[in-house]
N, C-alpha and C positions, 0 to 999 in steps of 0.2 A: 383322794384318799388313799394315796398308794401307799402300800404297807400294812393296811387294817383290812377288815372285813368287808366283803363286797356289798354289804347290805346297805350302804351310803347311810343317810340320815332316816332311820326307819323311827317315825314320831307319831303323836297322836294327841289330839284333844285341843280343842279351842273353844272359846265363846263365839256368839255371834252378835254382842253389841257393837254399836259403834262406837269407833277408836278414835282418839284424839290424845296428843301426846304433848300438846302447847296451847296454850290460850289462842282462841280465834281461828283455829285449825276447823275446817269444815269436816262435818260428818259424813262417812263416805257410804250412807246408804242410797247408792244409785238404784233406781228401777231393776234394772237389769241384775243387780246382784241379789235383790229381794226376791225377783223370779226365779233364780237361778237355784238356790239355796234349797229350797223343798224339793227339786229334782234330785238334788244329790243326797237328800235325807230319805228318799223312797226305798222301801226294803221290799225283798221278795221273801221266799221260804226260809225256814230257820234264820239264822244272823247272817245270811247270805246278802251283799247289796251289790247291785249292778250299778257300779259307778263308771260315767263314761271317760274314757282312756286320758282326754283332755282336760278334764276337769280340774278348775283350780281350787285349791284349799282355800278355807274360808278367811285363813290368816292372809294369804295372799289377796284376797278380794277387799278385804277391810282394812288393812294395815297399809301406810303408804310404804310403798316400795323403794323411793327414794330416800336418800339419806340427810337431805337438806334440813329437815325438822330435828331430827334425833340430835344430829351435831350442834345445831343451835342450843337446843335444850342443855346440852351437856359443855357448852362453850366454856363454861368457867372452870371446868375440872380438864379442859384438853391441854392447855399448856405444859409443857415438860421443861423444867428448870434447867436453866443451860449447864451445871456441872451433868447431870442425867445424860442429856443431850449430848454432849462430848462423849460421856462414855458408851453411849449406846453406838455413837458415828462410829468410835474407833474400834468397837467390837464389829460392826458390820465391814469396815475397811480389812481387818485381820481376816474375817471369815470370805470375804468375796475373793479376795487377791492371795488367798491361801496356796491355789495350785501353782502360782507364780514365787510362793516363798522359798522353794527348795529345800523344806523341812520333808518328814516323813509324812506319808499320806494317813489321814484322819481315820480312812475306811481298813478294815480288817481285810487285808489282803488274802490270806489263808481261808477265811471265809468265804469272801468272794469268789477266789477259785473252786472251792467245795461247792458252793451253789450253783455256780454253772454247770459242774459235772453231775449234780444231783437233777436239775433240770432235764439236762440231756438223757438221762436213765429212767425218765418218769414216763408215764402213760397220758397222754393229751388229746383233745380234739382240735383240727384246724379249721380253718376258715369255711372249708365244703363240709362241715359238721361230721366228719369221719376222723376216725383215728389217725393219729399223724404217725406214718412209718419211721419204725423205729431207726432204720437204715439212714433216712434222711437226719435224724437226730445225732448218730455217730458221725456221719460225714461233718456235721455241723460242728460237733465239737473235737475232731481231731483237726478243723481249721483254724481253731483257736489256739493251737500249739502250746498247751497249758504246760508241758513240761518245762518251758522256758519263762513262764509268765511271773511276774513283769519283767520285761525285757528292755525298757527305756524310760528314761525320767527327763523328758522334752518339754518344755514350756512353749505353749501355744495358745492360740485365740479360736473361738468359733466365727467363721467367716459368712456364715447363715444361721438361721435359726433350722434347728434340727434335733430328732429325738434319740435319746437314748435308749438302747435295747440290752434286754439281757443277755441275749446271744447275737452273733453277726447275723441276722435276718430282718427281713420287713415281715416276713409272714407271722401271724398270731400263734398262739399256744393256749387253749382255753383248758380248764379243769374239768368241765362238765360240757354235754351237748347241750348246745343253744345256749352257750355262757356269755355271749357277746353283752357287752363291749369289755368284759373283765380279762383282756388279753396279759398273761401273766409275764411277758417280755417287757411290757409296755413302762418305760421309766421315764423321768423328767424331759421336759423339751429345753434344751438350751437355747439361751437368748443370745442373739445378735450380739457378736464381739464379748462375750464372756470369758475370762481367764482359764484355761485348761492347762491339763498337763496330759502328756500322752505317755502311756505306762505299758502299752502293746499292739502289735498288728497281728491280723489273720496271716496266714502263710502265703495269699494270694495280695496281700496288703489292701483290698478293698475296705477293709473295716480297722478301725482303731478303737484301742481301749482306753477313755479317756477319764480323767478324774475333773470335775467341776466345782464351783464353790459348792454344792448341796449334795452331790451324787456322783456316780460313777457306773459307767457302761459302754457298751460297744456304739459307735456312732459311724456313719458313711465317712469315708476318709476324705471326701469332697467338701466337706463341711469344715473342715480344720486346715489352718496353716501354722507353722511353726514361727515362733516369735525371736526377735534377739533384744538385748537391753535396751536398745534406741526406743522399739515398739512399746516394750513394758514402760518404761519412763513416760510414754505420752500419757497413759493411764494412771499410772501408781503417781505421778508428781503433777501434773496438769489440774486445772479447774475442770470439773464433769458437768454435764448436762444429764439430767434423766428424763425419758419419755414420759408425757402426762396424759397422751392420747393413745388409746388403746388401737393397736394394729395400724400404727403410724405410718406411713410409706417412707422408708429410708433410702435413699440411692446409693448405688456401689461405686459411683463415680464413673463409670464404663458405658454408660446407658440401659443398665438395669437396675433393679431394686428389691427390696424384701418389705413385707408388713411386720414390722417389730411392736411387741408388747410393752404395756406400760411396765416400767422399771427398768429398761435397757438404758444403760451408761454409755455415755461416749463424750470424748473431750471436746471440751471449747475452743474453738481456734479465733471465733470472733464474731462481729456482727457486721451483716451486709446488706443495705438496702431494705433494713427492716426484718431480715432474716437471720438465724442463727448460721453461723459457719461451724461444722463439727468434723471430726476426723473418723473414718470408717476404715475399719480393716478389711483387705480382701487378700485373697492368695494369688501368687506369680505361678509360672508353670513348673518352678521347682517346690510347688507348695509351701514358700516362705511368704510371710506377711507382709503387705506393701500399704502404705497409709494413703489415702484420698482424702481431701478435703470435698466436703460435700454440703449443700445448704438444706436447711430445715425451717419449716413454718416457725413463729416465735410461739405459736398456740400450741404447738405439737410439744415442746419440752420447756423445762425450767432448771434453773442453776440446782445442782444437788448439793446438800439434801434439802426437800422442800419442807416449809414450816409446818408443823402438827397443829392444824386449826380448825376451827367451823367452817372456813372458805373451801379448803384443800383436801379435806376429808371427803366430801362431797362430788368434788371434782372429780376425784379419783372412783370412789365408791360407786358412782350413780352410772360411771360407763360399763362397771363390772355386775351391777343389778341386772339380774334377768339373763345373765348370760349361760348359755348350755353347760351342761356336765359334762367332762371330758375325763375319763379315768386315765391317771398319770400323766394329763394333759395330752389325750390322744385328739388327733383333727387340729393342735394347737389350742384345744379349749382347756379348762381348768377343771380340777376336783377341789374338796374342800380345802386341802393344804395348800394348793397352789394359789387357791384365791388370796388366802391371807399373806401368803409370800409376797405376792404382788402388790397388793394393797399396800404393805409395810415398806417395800424396797425404797419408794422415791423420798420416804422420811428418813432415809439411812438408819431404819431399825431392822436388823438381822433376823429372821424366822429362819429355822432349818427347812427341808422339804417335806417330810411326813408329818401327821397329825400326831404321833407319838412323840417324835423329836421336839415339835413344836412345843407341845407343853411341857416336855422334861428341858426344855431349855431356859427355864424361869422357874422361880420360887413357887410351889404348890401348895393350895389348900385341898386335903383331901376331903372328898364328898362321899366316899363309896358306902360309908354304913349310916348315913343319914337317910332320913325319910325324905319323900319328895318336898314336903312342907318344909322340913329343917333346910333342904338345900336351897330353896327359893329365897328363906331368911337369910341364908349365910352370903348367898350372892348380893343381895340388897345392901346387906351391912359391909360387905367388904369388895364387891365388884367396882371398878371406875369405868364407865363408858367409854368404850373405844380404843382402852387398853386391857382389857381383860378376855382370856382365851378360856371357854368352856370346852372339854374333852369328855367324848365317852369312847369306849373303845372303837377303833376305826374312824372317828369324824372328830373335826374341831370346827369351833364356831367363835363368833365375834360378839360379844355381850355390847349391847349400843344403849342401855338404858330400860325404862318401862314406861309401859303406857299409861293411860288416864286412870286405869284401873288398879294400877299397881303391879302388873303381870311383866316379868322381864321378858325383852325381846333380843333375838339374836340374828346376825347377817351370816349366811353361810350358804354353800354351794351343796344342796342336797340330791341324794339320788332317788330313795323311794321310802316309803311308808308301809309298814307290815299292817295288814287286815285281820280283824278278828274273822276266823273261818271254821266250820266245822267239817270241811274237808280239807284239801289240799293247801298248803301255805299260798296265801295272796300277797299280792302287793299294788300300791299304787305309786305311780312314778311322778316324782316331781321333777327330776331331772334338770335344775337349773339354778342359780341363784338367788334367794329370797331373805326377805325379813319375815320371821315368824315369832310367835311365843315358843316357850318350852314345850306347849303341847299341841303342835299342830296336827290336825287328822282327825278329831274326836267326832267329828259330823259326818265323817265317812266310814264309821268304824274300825279306828286304830286298834290295833291288838293290845289286850290289857298287859300293862306292864312294860310296853314297848316305847312309851313317849320318852322323848329327848330328857325331860326331868327325871323319870324312873331310872334311866340308864347313863346319866351325866356322872362321871366318878372323880373328876377333878377340875378346880378353877386354878388360871395361874395369871399374875399382871406382870404384864411386859416389864413394866417400870421397877418391879421388884427385883431386878437384876441391877439395879442402882441402890439399894437398900443401905449398904455400908457408905457410901457418898452422900445421900442426901438423908438418910434417917427415915425413909419411908416406913407408914406403920404397917 
């Protein structure tokens, strides 16, 4: 949820009836579930409830967390007509390869520069829970050489998965004492061999300020190699494969390798002994990109783009389900917007990086002035499973259909749920990718007015971008 509030998904309410979305699905009343829920409901004095820190939400216990059944139920509405598919793919290629276009940066350079200055002049806590020394921040800002920012315009490529940072340091800055994991310098992770544009360097040359397809920030210079037209041509003009196995090992052709995420794009060179042969860029001694051909197992990648259907959605989504929450992709994990970006990348469907940018990238239906019941009714009328995003400030979710009781369900990476309390604010941590209703957490005392249904403000349909071409409703 980079760019939003740090509350994650603060949600509440669910019923505890057996849930089944398709004929023949078994009810999920396992004995362990039935014995656990009463313990979750036990209350102590006032409205305070002692909830075990690792207690699962009833939604997570009772709703299937794999996407196979939901995708099967929505199978008839999943296919995207060819004109729209072509339009979405053209948009994806334009955005993905933008750093190599030579055109103006889509990011506000003056605002970016001003933001670095403001951060360096702020008051922060460090990893040791003490105030960060202002002298350290001044030295850090001086190393940015902002008086000449930006000073370069060089096409490049990410030669290893690496994190962007708001300032050239790996040390965190926290707004409050004990504010982990919300490091305000943590920006998105670059995927292996993503197109980049180098815009600047620190005075010592150890950090580069780069533009990626969806963000910009500082990165360790060892993660970047400059590219010439020949290297760019391999990605721009050749057939591409996309990784469909998360954290797939990819060789660097020199005896080493990387763990690369779903959505990583690599040029296809051929097939050898049942394996894919792909091109991988690495850096030579002069920090220029060199191409090596390496092998990938066939099950680790598919030709790009992948078809959008009831087989491929679970193929990707089931690997992401249950994945731990990672603010700004900390530790190589995902937050709410990174989850959806990576889920849709293999299909050639572009989503920007932050939750707000994602919902604003498509036509929206304003839900902010509706009651919870009206919001739910509007979602059922207008939402298309697996093509519809729901937004509340700081959080984004994928609508995947309704359960047997007619309650809308969402697939999302949620951080926490705010609990009702007479004392200081309390939260229960979800901390992973889950399938829930829009009212998860009622059984553990979610705060009144804090559910996803209460706070959702907009609905967007991804294929609504194709309205002019397809006459979509």
